[in-house]
N, C-alpha and C positions, 0 to 999 in steps of 0.2 A: 259802081261798086257800092255795095251796102255798107253802112257804118259799122256793122258787126265785123265784116271782113277787114275793114281798116283798123278796128280795135285789135283784132287778132294779129295783124301785121305789127302794130305798135308794141304789143306784148312780146312778139318774137324779136323785134329789133332791140328792145330794151332788156331782153333776157329775163323778163318777168313772167309769171304764170297766172292762170285763171284762179287758182286757190287764193293766192295773195291778193288779187284784184277783188275777189268776193269779200275777203276780210276787210280790205281798205274801204270798200263801199258800204260795209256794215250789213251785208246780206249773205244768205246761204249760197253754197255752190250751185244748188238747184235753181235758186232765184236768178243767179247770174246766167246759168244755162238757158233759162227761159228768155232772158233779155237778148241773148245771142240768137236764139231760135226765132223769136218774134221781131227782132231788130227794133227794140223799144227802149233805147237809151235816152234819158232826158238830158237837157242842157247841163244841169248840175252834175249828172253822171259823167258827161264828156269832160267837164272840167276836172273831176276827180280822176278820171282815166289819165288825163294829161299829167296831173300831179304825180300819180302812181308810176307812170312810165318816165318821169323826169323830162317831160316835153312841155310844149306850150300849145294851147288852143288859141288860134288867132284868125282874124279876117285880114287878108292881104289884098290891097288894092292894086290895080294895074300899074300905078306910079311907084309902087314899092312901099307905100305907107301901110302900117300895120296897126290893128287894134287887138290887143291881147286880152283874153278873157281869163280870169282866175276866180278862186273861191271868194275873194272879197267883193266880187260883183253881185253876190247873192245874199239875200237876207238869211240869217241863221235860221235853220229849220224849214226854209222854203224849198219846195221841190218843183222846179220848173220843167215843164214838159216841152 
């Protein structure tokens, strides 16, 4: 499943919309539409999507250990792809 599909599911589950996400990411609705169409969300975008949907982005190991990624893990102004 493409990351765009998963982000749409997150928006649906959280009751949030594309317009609000675009504003939260600081981009236009058209730029967000392009990200969905091209499936081009950066790591920093994914963290912001998690924050916007009030969820967490994490890596979960088979033994149950988790590493949670949040906005403090990125340098300010850094755009990680």
